[in-house]
CHARMM internal coordinates of N, CA and C (Angstrom, degrees):
IC EDIT
DIST 1 N 1 CA 1.4457
DIST 1 CA 1 C 1.5354
ANGL 1 N 1 CA 1 C 107.80
DIST 1 C 2 N 1.3380
ANGL 1 CA 1 C 2 N 117.99
DIHE 1 N 1 CA 1 C 2 N 128.00
DIST 2 N 2 CA 1.4632
ANGL 1 C 2 N 2 CA 121.04
DIHE 1 CA 1 C 2 N 2 CA 177.88
DIST 2 CA 2 C 1.5253
ANGL 2 N 2 CA 2 C 110.55
DIHE 1 C 2 N 2 CA 2 C -64.53
DIST 2 C 3 N 1.3331
ANGL 2 CA 2 C 3 N 116.22
DIHE 2 N 2 CA 2 C 3 N 147.93
DIST 3 N 3 CA 1.4567
ANGL 2 C 3 N 3 CA 120.13
DIHE 2 CA 2 C 3 N 3 CA 177.68
DIST 3 CA 3 C 1.5203
ANGL 3 N 3 CA 3 C 108.93
DIHE 2 C 3 N 3 CA 3 C -143.42
DIST 3 C 4 N 1.3282
ANGL 3 CA 3 C 4 N 115.31
DIHE 3 N 3 CA 3 C 4 N 168.74
DIST 4 N 4 CA 1.4669
ANGL 3 C 4 N 4 CA 122.02
DIHE 3 CA 3 C 4 N 4 CA 178.28
DIST 4 CA 4 C 1.5150
ANGL 4 N 4 CA 4 C 108.04
DIHE 3 C 4 N 4 CA 4 C -145.02
DIST 4 C 5 N 1.3218
ANGL 4 CA 4 C 5 N 116.39
DIHE 4 N 4 CA 4 C 5 N 154.97
DIST 5 N 5 CA 1.4571
ANGL 4 C 5 N 5 CA 121.86
DIHE 4 CA 4 C 5 N 5 CA 178.72
DIST 5 CA 5 C 1.5346
ANGL 5 N 5 CA 5 C 108.73
DIHE 4 C 5 N 5 CA 5 C -106.92
DIST 5 C 6 N 1.3110
ANGL 5 CA 5 C 6 N 116.07
DIHE 5 N 5 CA 5 C 6 N 139.80
DIST 6 N 6 CA 1.4621
ANGL 5 C 6 N 6 CA 121.27
DIHE 5 CA 5 C 6 N 6 CA 176.90
DIST 6 CA 6 C 1.5280
ANGL 6 N 6 CA 6 C 107.88
DIHE 5 C 6 N 6 CA 6 C -83.16
DIST 6 C 7 N 1.3487
ANGL 6 CA 6 C 7 N 116.13
DIHE 6 N 6 CA 6 C 7 N 128.03
DIST 7 N 7 CA 1.4577
ANGL 6 C 7 N 7 CA 120.50
DIHE 6 CA 6 C 7 N 7 CA 179.37
DIST 7 CA 7 C 1.5154
ANGL 7 N 7 CA 7 C 110.67
DIHE 6 C 7 N 7 CA 7 C -80.71
DIST 7 C 8 N 1.3165
ANGL 7 CA 7 C 8 N 116.48
DIHE 7 N 7 CA 7 C 8 N 175.30
DIST 8 N 8 CA 1.4587
ANGL 7 C 8 N 8 CA 123.44
DIHE 7 CA 7 C 8 N 8 CA 179.72
DIST 8 CA 8 C 1.5281
ANGL 8 N 8 CA 8 C 111.87
DIHE 7 C 8 N 8 CA 8 C -54.32
DIST 8 C 9 N 1.3511
ANGL 8 CA 8 C 9 N 117.09
DIHE 8 N 8 CA 8 C 9 N -38.48
DIST 9 N 9 CA 1.4668
ANGL 8 C 9 N 9 CA 119.82
DIHE 8 CA 8 C 9 N 9 CA -178.21
DIST 9 CA 9 C 1.5304
ANGL 9 N 9 CA 9 C 112.61
DIHE 8 C 9 N 9 CA 9 C -96.44
DIST 9 C 10 N 1.3395
ANGL 9 CA 9 C 10 N 117.82
DIHE 9 N 9 CA 9 C 10 N 18.94
DIST 10 N 10 CA 1.4617
ANGL 9 C 10 N 10 CA 121.69
DIHE 9 CA 9 C 10 N 10 CA 171.29
DIST 10 CA 10 C 1.5222
ANGL 10 N 10 CA 10 C 115.79
DIHE 9 C 10 N 10 CA 10 C 85.56
DIST 10 C 11 N 1.3253
ANGL 10 CA 10 C 11 N 117.84
DIHE 10 N 10 CA 10 C 11 N 11.36
DIST 11 N 11 CA 1.4628
ANGL 10 C 11 N 11 CA 120.39
DIHE 10 CA 10 C 11 N 11 CA -178.89
DIST 11 CA 11 C 1.5212
ANGL 11 N 11 CA 11 C 111.31
DIHE 10 C 11 N 11 CA 11 C -93.17
DIST 11 C 12 N 1.3308
ANGL 11 CA 11 C 12 N 114.25
DIHE 11 N 11 CA 11 C 12 N 151.90
DIST 12 N 12 CA 1.4640
ANGL 11 C 12 N 12 CA 120.51
DIHE 11 CA 11 C 12 N 12 CA 172.36
DIST 12 CA 12 C 1.5227
ANGL 12 N 12 CA 12 C 108.00
DIHE 11 C 12 N 12 CA 12 C -128.98
DIST 12 C 13 N 1.3129
ANGL 12 CA 12 C 13 N 115.61
DIHE 12 N 12 CA 12 C 13 N 155.51
DIST 13 N 13 CA 1.4569
ANGL 12 C 13 N 13 CA 121.06
DIHE 12 CA 12 C 13 N 13 CA 172.87
DIST 13 CA 13 C 1.5130
ANGL 13 N 13 CA 13 C 107.00
DIHE 12 C 13 N 13 CA 13 C -111.96
DIST 13 C 14 N 1.3340
ANGL 13 CA 13 C 14 N 115.93
DIHE 13 N 13 CA 13 C 14 N 120.66
DIST 14 N 14 CA 1.4550
ANGL 13 C 14 N 14 CA 119.25
DIHE 13 CA 13 C 14 N 14 CA 177.56
DIST 14 CA 14 C 1.5235
ANGL 14 N 14 CA 14 C 108.69
DIHE 13 C 14 N 14 CA 14 C -72.31
DIST 14 C 15 N 1.3203
ANGL 14 CA 14 C 15 N 117.79
DIHE 14 N 14 CA 14 C 15 N 133.62
DIST 15 N 15 CA 1.4565
ANGL 14 C 15 N 15 CA 119.79
DIHE 14 CA 14 C 15 N 15 CA 178.08
DIST 15 CA 15 C 1.5292
ANGL 15 N 15 CA 15 C 111.06
DIHE 14 C 15 N 15 CA 15 C -57.10
DIST 15 C 16 N 1.3324
ANGL 15 CA 15 C 16 N 116.26
DIHE 15 N 15 CA 15 C 16 N 148.13
DIST 16 N 16 CA 1.4652
ANGL 15 C 16 N 16 CA 120.70
DIHE 15 CA 15 C 16 N 16 CA -175.06
DIST 16 CA 16 C 1.5222
ANGL 16 N 16 CA 16 C 112.80
DIHE 15 C 16 N 16 CA 16 C -58.02
DIST 16 C 17 N 1.3416
ANGL 16 CA 16 C 17 N 118.29
DIHE 16 N 16 CA 16 C 17 N -37.13
DIST 17 N 17 CA 1.4722
ANGL 16 C 17 N 17 CA 119.17
DIHE 16 CA 16 C 17 N 17 CA 179.72
DIST 17 CA 17 C 1.5294
ANGL 17 N 17 CA 17 C 111.91
DIHE 16 C 17 N 17 CA 17 C -67.43
DIST 17 C 18 N 1.3356
ANGL 17 CA 17 C 18 N 117.34
DIHE 17 N 17 CA 17 C 18 N -31.36
DIST 18 N 18 CA 1.4729
ANGL 17 C 18 N 18 CA 121.05
DIHE 17 CA 17 C 18 N 18 CA 176.36
DIST 18 CA 18 C 1.5274
ANGL 18 N 18 CA 18 C 109.61
DIHE 17 C 18 N 18 CA 18 C -70.40
DIST 18 C 19 N 1.3547
ANGL 18 CA 18 C 19 N 117.12
DIHE 18 N 18 CA 18 C 19 N -46.30
DIST 19 N 19 CA 1.4643
ANGL 18 C 19 N 19 CA 120.54
DIHE 18 CA 18 C 19 N 19 CA 177.43
DIST 19 CA 19 C 1.5208
ANGL 19 N 19 CA 19 C 110.69
DIHE 18 C 19 N 19 CA 19 C -58.00
DIST 19 C 20 N 1.3192
ANGL 19 CA 19 C 20 N 116.54
DIHE 19 N 19 CA 19 C 20 N -41.79
DIST 20 N 20 CA 1.4680
ANGL 19 C 20 N 20 CA 120.71
DIHE 19 CA 19 C 20 N 20 CA -178.88
DIST 20 CA 20 C 1.5339
ANGL 20 N 20 CA 20 C 110.86
DIHE 19 C 20 N 20 CA 20 C -65.28
DIST 20 C 21 N 1.3210
ANGL 20 CA 20 C 21 N 117.49
DIHE 20 N 20 CA 20 C 21 N -45.50
DIST 21 N 21 CA 1.4668
ANGL 20 C 21 N 21 CA 120.87
DIHE 20 CA 20 C 21 N 21 CA -179.74
DIST 21 CA 21 C 1.5249
ANGL 21 N 21 CA 21 C 112.10
DIHE 20 C 21 N 21 CA 21 C -64.86
DIST 21 C 22 N 1.3411
ANGL 21 CA 21 C 22 N 117.03
DIHE 21 N 21 CA 21 C 22 N -31.70
DIST 22 N 22 CA 1.4665
ANGL 21 C 22 N 22 CA 120.98
DIHE 21 CA 21 C 22 N 22 CA 178.10
DIST 22 CA 22 C 1.5239
ANGL 22 N 22 CA 22 C 111.85
DIHE 21 C 22 N 22 CA 22 C -84.69
DIST 22 C 23 N 1.3360
ANGL 22 CA 22 C 23 N 117.07
DIHE 22 N 22 CA 22 C 23 N -9.30
DIST 23 N 23 CA 1.4607
ANGL 22 C 23 N 23 CA 120.86
DIHE 22 CA 22 C 23 N 23 CA -179.53
DIST 23 CA 23 C 1.5214
ANGL 23 N 23 CA 23 C 112.49
DIHE 22 C 23 N 23 CA 23 C 72.72
DIST 23 C 24 N 1.3318
ANGL 23 CA 23 C 24 N 117.44
DIHE 23 N 23 CA 23 C 24 N 29.57
DIST 24 N 24 CA 1.4635
ANGL 23 C 24 N 24 CA 121.22
DIHE 23 CA 23 C 24 N 24 CA -176.20
DIST 24 CA 24 C 1.5193
ANGL 24 N 24 CA 24 C 111.23
DIHE 23 C 24 N 24 CA 24 C -85.20
DIST 24 C 25 N 1.3198
ANGL 24 CA 24 C 25 N 114.47
DIHE 24 N 24 CA 24 C 25 N 141.21
DIST 25 N 25 CA 1.4632
ANGL 24 C 25 N 25 CA 122.31
DIHE 24 CA 24 C 25 N 25 CA 175.68
DIST 25 CA 25 C 1.5205
ANGL 25 N 25 CA 25 C 108.22
DIHE 24 C 25 N 25 CA 25 C -122.82
DIST 25 C 26 N 1.3205
ANGL 25 CA 25 C 26 N 116.87
DIHE 25 N 25 CA 25 C 26 N 168.37
DIST 26 N 26 CA 1.4591
ANGL 25 C 26 N 26 CA 121.65
DIHE 25 CA 25 C 26 N 26 CA 178.15
DIST 26 CA 26 C 1.5326
ANGL 26 N 26 CA 26 C 109.52
DIHE 25 C 26 N 26 CA 26 C -54.79
DIST 26 C 27 N 1.3099
ANGL 26 CA 26 C 27 N 117.01
DIHE 26 N 26 CA 26 C 27 N 130.75
DIST 27 N 27 CA 1.4566
ANGL 26 C 27 N 27 CA 122.21
DIHE 26 CA 26 C 27 N 27 CA 179.04
DIST 27 CA 27 C 1.5194
ANGL 27 N 27 CA 27 C 114.24
DIHE 26 C 27 N 27 CA 27 C 92.47
DIST 27 C 28 N 1.3292
ANGL 27 CA 27 C 28 N 118.41
DIHE 27 N 27 CA 27 C 28 N -10.19
DIST 28 N 28 CA 1.4622
ANGL 27 C 28 N 28 CA 120.63
DIHE 27 CA 27 C 28 N 28 CA 178.10
DIST 28 CA 28 C 1.5249
ANGL 28 N 28 CA 28 C 109.89
DIHE 27 C 28 N 28 CA 28 C -72.37
DIST 28 C 29 N 1.3058
ANGL 28 CA 28 C 29 N 116.08
DIHE 28 N 28 CA 28 C 29 N 155.13
DIST 29 N 29 CA 1.4597
ANGL 28 C 29 N 29 CA 120.89
DIHE 28 CA 28 C 29 N 29 CA 176.59
DIST 29 CA 29 C 1.5206
ANGL 29 N 29 CA 29 C 109.01
DIHE 28 C 29 N 29 CA 29 C -105.87
DIST 29 C 30 N 1.3146
ANGL 29 CA 29 C 30 N 115.15
DIHE 29 N 29 CA 29 C 30 N 163.77
DIST 30 N 30 CA 1.4608
ANGL 29 C 30 N 30 CA 121.00
DIHE 29 CA 29 C 30 N 30 CA 175.62
DIST 30 CA 30 C 1.5187
ANGL 30 N 30 CA 30 C 108.51
DIHE 29 C 30 N 30 CA 30 C -129.40
DIST 30 C 31 N 1.3086
ANGL 30 CA 30 C 31 N 115.35
DIHE 30 N 30 CA 30 C 31 N 155.11
DIST 31 N 31 CA 1.4603
ANGL 30 C 31 N 31 CA 121.94
DIHE 30 CA 30 C 31 N 31 CA 174.75
DIST 31 CA 31 C 1.5174
ANGL 31 N 31 CA 31 C 108.38
DIHE 30 C 31 N 31 CA 31 C -110.09
DIST 31 C 32 N 1.3214
ANGL 31 CA 31 C 32 N 116.65
DIHE 31 N 31 CA 31 C 32 N 142.70
DIST 32 N 32 CA 1.4510
ANGL 31 C 32 N 32 CA 122.06
DIHE 31 CA 31 C 32 N 32 CA 173.67
DIST 32 CA 32 C 1.5241
ANGL 32 N 32 CA 32 C 106.45
DIHE 31 C 32 N 32 CA 32 C -106.62
DIST 32 C 33 N 1.3243
ANGL 32 CA 32 C 33 N 116.23
DIHE 32 N 32 CA 32 C 33 N 112.30
DIST 33 N 33 CA 1.4594
ANGL 32 C 33 N 33 CA 122.45
DIHE 32 CA 32 C 33 N 33 CA -175.20
DIST 33 CA 33 C 1.5272
ANGL 33 N 33 CA 33 C 108.84
DIHE 32 C 33 N 33 CA 33 C -106.68
DIST 33 C 34 N 1.3315
ANGL 33 CA 33 C 34 N 115.96
DIHE 33 N 33 CA 33 C 34 N 120.35
DIST 34 N 34 CA 1.4652
ANGL 33 C 34 N 34 CA 118.97
DIHE 33 CA 33 C 34 N 34 CA 179.35
DIST 34 CA 34 C 1.5236
ANGL 34 N 34 CA 34 C 109.07
DIHE 33 C 34 N 34 CA 34 C -72.51
DIST 34 C 35 N 1.3301
ANGL 34 CA 34 C 35 N 116.26
DIHE 34 N 34 CA 34 C 35 N 120.42
DIST 35 N 35 CA 1.4643
ANGL 34 C 35 N 35 CA 120.44
DIHE 34 CA 34 C 35 N 35 CA -178.54
DIST 35 CA 35 C 1.5290
ANGL 35 N 35 CA 35 C 111.54
DIHE 34 C 35 N 35 CA 35 C -98.77
DIST 35 C 36 N 1.3053
ANGL 35 CA 35 C 36 N 116.07
DIHE 35 N 35 CA 35 C 36 N -22.35
DIST 36 N 36 CA 1.4598
ANGL 35 C 36 N 36 CA 122.89
DIHE 35 CA 35 C 36 N 36 CA 169.55
DIST 36 CA 36 C 1.5092
ANGL 36 N 36 CA 36 C 106.71
DIHE 35 C 36 N 36 CA 36 C -163.20
DIST 36 C 37 N 1.2978
ANGL 36 CA 36 C 37 N 117.33
DIHE 36 N 36 CA 36 C 37 N 172.39
DIST 37 N 37 CA 1.4624
ANGL 36 C 37 N 37 CA 121.37
DIHE 36 CA 36 C 37 N 37 CA -174.61
DIST 37 CA 37 C 1.5334
ANGL 37 N 37 CA 37 C 110.65
DIHE 36 C 37 N 37 CA 37 C -54.33
DIST 37 C 38 N 1.3326
ANGL 37 CA 37 C 38 N 116.35
DIHE 37 N 37 CA 37 C 38 N 112.82
DIST 38 N 38 CA 1.4482
ANGL 37 C 38 N 38 CA 121.61
DIHE 37 CA 37 C 38 N 38 CA 176.58
DIST 38 CA 38 C 1.5233
ANGL 38 N 38 CA 38 C 115.69
DIHE 37 C 38 N 38 CA 38 C 82.88
DIST 38 C 39 N 1.3373
ANGL 38 CA 38 C 39 N 119.00
DIHE 38 N 38 CA 38 C 39 N 3.15
DIST 39 N 39 CA 1.4738
ANGL 38 C 39 N 39 CA 122.52
DIHE 38 CA 38 C 39 N 39 CA 178.52
DIST 39 CA 39 C 1.5156
ANGL 39 N 39 CA 39 C 108.85
DIHE 38 C 39 N 39 CA 39 C -122.02
DIST 39 C 40 N 1.3210
ANGL 39 CA 39 C 40 N 116.10
DIHE 39 N 39 CA 39 C 40 N 133.60
DIST 40 N 40 CA 1.4589
ANGL 39 C 40 N 40 CA 121.87
DIHE 39 CA 39 C 40 N 40 CA -175.41
DIST 40 CA 40 C 1.5201
ANGL 40 N 40 CA 40 C 111.05
DIHE 39 C 40 N 40 CA 40 C -126.29
DIST 40 C 41 N 1.3213
ANGL 40 CA 40 C 41 N 115.23
DIHE 40 N 40 CA 40 C 41 N 149.99
DIST 41 N 41 CA 1.4609
ANGL 40 C 41 N 41 CA 122.66
DIHE 40 CA 40 C 41 N 41 CA 170.91
DIST 41 CA 41 C 1.5230
ANGL 41 N 41 CA 41 C 107.33
DIHE 40 C 41 N 41 CA 41 C -109.90
DIST 41 C 42 N 1.3273
ANGL 41 CA 41 C 42 N 116.81
DIHE 41 N 41 CA 41 C 42 N 147.14
DIST 42 N 42 CA 1.4543
ANGL 41 C 42 N 42 CA 121.96
DIHE 41 CA 41 C 42 N 42 CA 177.38
DIST 42 CA 42 C 1.5177
ANGL 42 N 42 CA 42 C 107.96
DIHE 41 C 42 N 42 CA 42 C -103.75
DIST 42 C 43 N 1.3250
ANGL 42 CA 42 C 43 N 116.37
DIHE 42 N 42 CA 42 C 43 N 125.88
DIST 43 N 43 CA 1.4652
ANGL 42 C 43 N 43 CA 121.20
DIHE 42 CA 42 C 43 N 43 CA 178.42
DIST 43 CA 43 C 1.5295
ANGL 43 N 43 CA 43 C 109.18
DIHE 42 C 43 N 43 CA 43 C -126.57
DIST 43 C 44 N 1.3274
ANGL 43 CA 43 C 44 N 117.08
DIHE 43 N 43 CA 43 C 44 N 155.02
DIST 44 N 44 CA 1.4726
ANGL 43 C 44 N 44 CA 118.23
DIHE 43 CA 43 C 44 N 44 CA 176.11
DIST 44 CA 44 C 1.5221
ANGL 44 N 44 CA 44 C 109.94
DIHE 43 C 44 N 44 CA 44 C -59.39
DIST 44 C 45 N 1.3218
ANGL 44 CA 44 C 45 N 116.58
DIHE 44 N 44 CA 44 C 45 N 139.86
DIST 45 N 45 CA 1.4580
ANGL 44 C 45 N 45 CA 121.51
DIHE 44 CA 44 C 45 N 45 CA -179.88
DIST 45 CA 45 C 1.5111
ANGL 45 N 45 CA 45 C 111.76
DIHE 44 C 45 N 45 CA 45 C -78.51
DIST 45 C 46 N 1.3210
ANGL 45 CA 45 C 46 N 115.20
DIHE 45 N 45 CA 45 C 46 N 173.13
DIST 46 N 46 CA 1.4573
ANGL 45 C 46 N 46 CA 121.53
DIHE 45 CA 45 C 46 N 46 CA -178.84
DIST 46 CA 46 C 1.5145
ANGL 46 N 46 CA 46 C 112.42
DIHE 45 C 46 N 46 CA 46 C -80.48
DIST 46 C 47 N 1.3237
ANGL 46 CA 46 C 47 N 116.96
DIHE 46 N 46 CA 46 C 47 N -29.86
DIST 47 N 47 CA 1.4611
ANGL 46 C 47 N 47 CA 120.66
DIHE 46 CA 46 C 47 N 47 CA -174.82
DIST 47 CA 47 C 1.5106
ANGL 47 N 47 CA 47 C 109.96
DIHE 46 C 47 N 47 CA 47 C -137.19
DIST 47 C 48 N 1.3085
ANGL 47 CA 47 C 48 N 114.81
DIHE 47 N 47 CA 47 C 48 N 145.47
DIST 48 N 48 CA 1.4556
ANGL 47 C 48 N 48 CA 121.03
DIHE 47 CA 47 C 48 N 48 CA 172.68
DIST 48 CA 48 C 1.5165
ANGL 48 N 48 CA 48 C 108.59
DIHE 47 C 48 N 48 CA 48 C -115.86
DIST 48 C 49 N 1.3063
ANGL 48 CA 48 C 49 N 116.66
DIHE 48 N 48 CA 48 C 49 N 165.91
DIST 49 N 49 CA 1.4539
ANGL 48 C 49 N 49 CA 118.24
DIHE 48 CA 48 C 49 N 49 CA -179.31
DIST 49 CA 49 C 1.5166
ANGL 49 N 49 CA 49 C 111.21
DIHE 48 C 49 N 49 CA 49 C -65.94
DIST 49 C 50 N 1.3435
ANGL 49 CA 49 C 50 N 117.23
DIHE 49 N 49 CA 49 C 50 N -21.02
DIST 50 N 50 CA 1.4575
ANGL 49 C 50 N 50 CA 120.16
DIHE 49 CA 49 C 50 N 50 CA 179.58
DIST 50 CA 50 C 1.5264
ANGL 50 N 50 CA 50 C 112.56
DIHE 49 C 50 N 50 CA 50 C -71.63
DIST 50 C 51 N 1.3415
ANGL 50 CA 50 C 51 N 117.42
DIHE 50 N 50 CA 50 C 51 N -15.11
DIST 51 N 51 CA 1.4557
ANGL 50 C 51 N 51 CA 120.89
DIHE 50 CA 50 C 51 N 51 CA -177.90
DIST 51 CA 51 C 1.5219
ANGL 51 N 51 CA 51 C 112.44
DIHE 50 C 51 N 51 CA 51 C -86.04
DIST 51 C 52 N 1.3222
ANGL 51 CA 51 C 52 N 117.46
DIHE 51 N 51 CA 51 C 52 N -9.78
DIST 52 N 52 CA 1.4493
ANGL 51 C 52 N 52 CA 120.69
DIHE 51 CA 51 C 52 N 52 CA -178.91
DIST 52 CA 52 C 1.5155
ANGL 52 N 52 CA 52 C 109.92
DIHE 51 C 52 N 52 CA 52 C -92.02
DIST 52 C 53 N 1.3026
ANGL 52 CA 52 C 53 N 116.30
DIHE 52 N 52 CA 52 C 53 N 143.00
DIST 53 N 53 CA 1.4568
ANGL 52 C 53 N 53 CA 120.68
DIHE 52 CA 52 C 53 N 53 CA 176.48
DIST 53 CA 53 C 1.5112
ANGL 53 N 53 CA 53 C 109.10
DIHE 52 C 53 N 53 CA 53 C -83.39
DIST 53 C 54 N 1.3182
ANGL 53 CA 53 C 54 N 117.63
DIHE 53 N 53 CA 53 C 54 N 141.69
DIST 54 N 54 CA 1.4600
ANGL 53 C 54 N 54 CA 118.10
DIHE 53 CA 53 C 54 N 54 CA 175.15
DIST 54 CA 54 C 1.5235
ANGL 54 N 54 CA 54 C 110.17
DIHE 53 C 54 N 54 CA 54 C -65.60
DIST 54 C 55 N 1.3223
ANGL 54 CA 54 C 55 N 116.15
DIHE 54 N 54 CA 54 C 55 N 147.18
DIST 55 N 55 CA 1.4643
ANGL 54 C 55 N 55 CA 119.31
DIHE 54 CA 54 C 55 N 55 CA 178.65
DIST 55 CA 55 C 1.5172
ANGL 55 N 55 CA 55 C 109.34
DIHE 54 C 55 N 55 CA 55 C -116.12
DIST 55 C 56 N 1.3006
ANGL 55 CA 55 C 56 N 115.25
DIHE 55 N 55 CA 55 C 56 N 151.40
DIST 56 N 56 CA 1.4577
ANGL 55 C 56 N 56 CA 121.85
DIHE 55 CA 55 C 56 N 56 CA 177.38
DIST 56 CA 56 C 1.5179
ANGL 56 N 56 CA 56 C 107.18
DIHE 55 C 56 N 56 CA 56 C -95.29
DIST 56 C 57 N 1.3321
ANGL 56 CA 56 C 57 N 116.27
DIHE 56 N 56 CA 56 C 57 N 103.78
DIST 57 N 57 CA 1.4586
ANGL 56 C 57 N 57 CA 119.91
DIHE 56 CA 56 C 57 N 57 CA -176.86
DIST 57 CA 57 C 1.5200
ANGL 57 N 57 CA 57 C 112.59
DIHE 56 C 57 N 57 CA 57 C -70.67
DIST 57 C 58 N 1.3298
ANGL 57 CA 57 C 58 N 116.56
DIHE 57 N 57 CA 57 C 58 N -16.38
DIST 58 N 58 CA 1.4623
ANGL 57 C 58 N 58 CA 120.01
DIHE 57 CA 57 C 58 N 58 CA 176.62
DIST 58 CA 58 C 1.5290
ANGL 58 N 58 CA 58 C 110.62
DIHE 57 C 58 N 58 CA 58 C -70.96
DIST 58 C 59 N 1.3188
ANGL 58 CA 58 C 59 N 115.99
DIHE 58 N 58 CA 58 C 59 N -30.14
DIST 59 N 59 CA 1.4586
ANGL 58 C 59 N 59 CA 121.64
DIHE 58 CA 58 C 59 N 59 CA 179.96
DIST 59 CA 59 C 1.5278
ANGL 59 N 59 CA 59 C 108.52
DIHE 58 C 59 N 59 CA 59 C -88.38
DIST 59 C 60 N 1.3079
ANGL 59 CA 59 C 60 N 117.38
DIHE 59 N 59 CA 59 C 60 N 150.15
DIST 60 N 60 CA 1.4610
ANGL 59 C 60 N 60 CA 119.88
DIHE 59 CA 59 C 60 N 60 CA 176.92
DIST 60 CA 60 C 1.5263
ANGL 60 N 60 CA 60 C 111.60
DIHE 59 C 60 N 60 CA 60 C -95.35
DIST 60 C 61 N 1.3340
ANGL 60 CA 60 C 61 N 117.63
DIHE 60 N 60 CA 60 C 61 N 6.11
DIST 61 N 61 CA 1.4629
ANGL 60 C 61 N 61 CA 121.11
DIHE 60 CA 60 C 61 N 61 CA -179.17
DIST 61 CA 61 C 1.5239
ANGL 61 N 61 CA 61 C 111.68
DIHE 60 C 61 N 61 CA 61 C -61.94
DIST 61 C 62 N 1.3296
ANGL 61 CA 61 C 62 N 117.42
DIHE 61 N 61 CA 61 C 62 N -31.50
DIST 62 N 62 CA 1.4615
ANGL 61 C 62 N 62 CA 119.71
DIHE 61 CA 61 C 62 N 62 CA -179.09
DIST 62 CA 62 C 1.5173
ANGL 62 N 62 CA 62 C 112.15
DIHE 61 C 62 N 62 CA 62 C -66.19
DIST 62 C 63 N 1.3384
ANGL 62 CA 62 C 63 N 117.87
DIHE 62 N 62 CA 62 C 63 N -24.99
DIST 63 N 63 CA 1.4587
ANGL 62 C 63 N 63 CA 120.51
DIHE 62 CA 62 C 63 N 63 CA 178.46
DIST 63 CA 63 C 1.5349
ANGL 63 N 63 CA 63 C 111.93
DIHE 62 C 63 N 63 CA 63 C -62.96
DIST 63 C 64 N 1.3374
ANGL 63 CA 63 C 64 N 115.86
DIHE 63 N 63 CA 63 C 64 N -33.16
DIST 64 N 64 CA 1.4583
ANGL 63 C 64 N 64 CA 119.92
DIHE 63 CA 63 C 64 N 64 CA -179.17
DIST 64 CA 64 C 1.5240
ANGL 64 N 64 CA 64 C 111.64
DIHE 63 C 64 N 64 CA 64 C -66.11
DIST 64 C 65 N 1.3280
ANGL 64 CA 64 C 65 N 117.43
DIHE 64 N 64 CA 64 C 65 N -22.99
DIST 65 N 65 CA 1.4616
ANGL 64 C 65 N 65 CA 120.99
DIHE 64 CA 64 C 65 N 65 CA -177.80
DIST 65 CA 65 C 1.5238
ANGL 65 N 65 CA 65 C 112.04
DIHE 64 C 65 N 65 CA 65 C -81.92
DIST 65 C 66 N 1.3253
ANGL 65 CA 65 C 66 N 117.64
DIHE 65 N 65 CA 65 C 66 N -14.18
DIST 66 N 66 CA 1.4689
ANGL 65 C 66 N 66 CA 120.98
DIHE 65 CA 65 C 66 N 66 CA -179.79
DIST 66 CA 66 C 1.5175
ANGL 66 N 66 CA 66 C 110.14
DIHE 65 C 66 N 66 CA 66 C -75.53
DIST 66 C 67 N 1.3199
ANGL 66 CA 66 C 67 N 115.73
DIHE 66 N 66 CA 66 C 67 N 139.40
DIST 67 N 67 CA 1.4633
ANGL 66 C 67 N 67 CA 120.92
DIHE 66 CA 66 C 67 N 67 CA 174.35
DIST 67 CA 67 C 1.5082
ANGL 67 N 67 CA 67 C 107.67
DIHE 66 C 67 N 67 CA 67 C -95.38
DIST 67 C 68 N 1.2951
ANGL 67 CA 67 C 68 N 117.26
DIHE 67 N 67 CA 67 C 68 N 98.84
DIST 68 N 68 CA 1.4633
ANGL 67 C 68 N 68 CA 122.29
DIHE 67 CA 67 C 68 N 68 CA -177.18
DIST 68 CA 68 C 1.5165
ANGL 68 N 68 CA 68 C 111.93
DIHE 67 C 68 N 68 CA 68 C -97.83
DIST 68 C 69 N 1.3208
ANGL 68 CA 68 C 69 N 117.03
DIHE 68 N 68 CA 68 C 69 N 11.24
DIST 69 N 69 CA 1.4554
ANGL 68 C 69 N 69 CA 119.17
DIHE 68 CA 68 C 69 N 69 CA -179.17
DIST 69 CA 69 C 1.5176
ANGL 69 N 69 CA 69 C 109.05
DIHE 68 C 69 N 69 CA 69 C -72.38
DIST 69 C 70 N 1.2929
ANGL 69 CA 69 C 70 N 116.64
DIHE 69 N 69 CA 69 C 70 N 147.66
DIST 70 N 70 CA 1.4479
ANGL 69 C 70 N 70 CA 122.39
DIHE 69 CA 69 C 70 N 70 CA 179.85
DIST 70 CA 70 C 1.5221
ANGL 70 N 70 CA 70 C 107.97
DIHE 69 C 70 N 70 CA 70 C -92.81
DIST 70 C 71 N 1.3336
ANGL 70 CA 70 C 71 N 116.48
DIHE 70 N 70 CA 70 C 71 N 108.22
DIST 71 N 71 CA 1.4604
ANGL 70 C 71 N 71 CA 119.88
DIHE 70 CA 70 C 71 N 71 CA -177.20
DIST 71 CA 71 C 1.5166
ANGL 71 N 71 CA 71 C 112.63
DIHE 70 C 71 N 71 CA 71 C -79.61
DIST 71 C 72 N 1.3227
ANGL 71 CA 71 C 72 N 118.33
DIHE 71 N 71 CA 71 C 72 N -3.33
DIST 72 N 72 CA 1.4517
ANGL 71 C 72 N 72 CA 122.11
DIHE 71 CA 71 C 72 N 72 CA -179.13
DIST 72 CA 72 C 1.5256
ANGL 72 N 72 CA 72 C 112.37
DIHE 71 C 72 N 72 CA 72 C -86.83
DIST 72 C 73 N 1.3327
ANGL 72 CA 72 C 73 N 118.10
DIHE 72 N 72 CA 72 C 73 N 8.78
DIST 73 N 73 CA 1.4681
ANGL 72 C 73 N 73 CA 120.53
DIHE 72 CA 72 C 73 N 73 CA -178.14
DIST 73 CA 73 C 1.5036
ANGL 73 N 73 CA 73 C 112.17
DIHE 72 C 73 N 73 CA 73 C -65.09
END
COOR INIT
IC SEED 1 N 1 CA 1 C
IC BUILD
């Protein structure tokens, strides 16, 4: 059974055979799905960092893309 060790700052490295079976590439995200109390399954995430467009923080155009509406009204 593949395993991983938690580092001092809470990170784990998924074994290469697990990454390969999940089809994960650098920058991909994973989801931790609770399958029963205290047991989790790892599934490929919906978005990876490669799917986001870089933003120019010097420009204020990115502010217009934020949804700042309060949906709790």
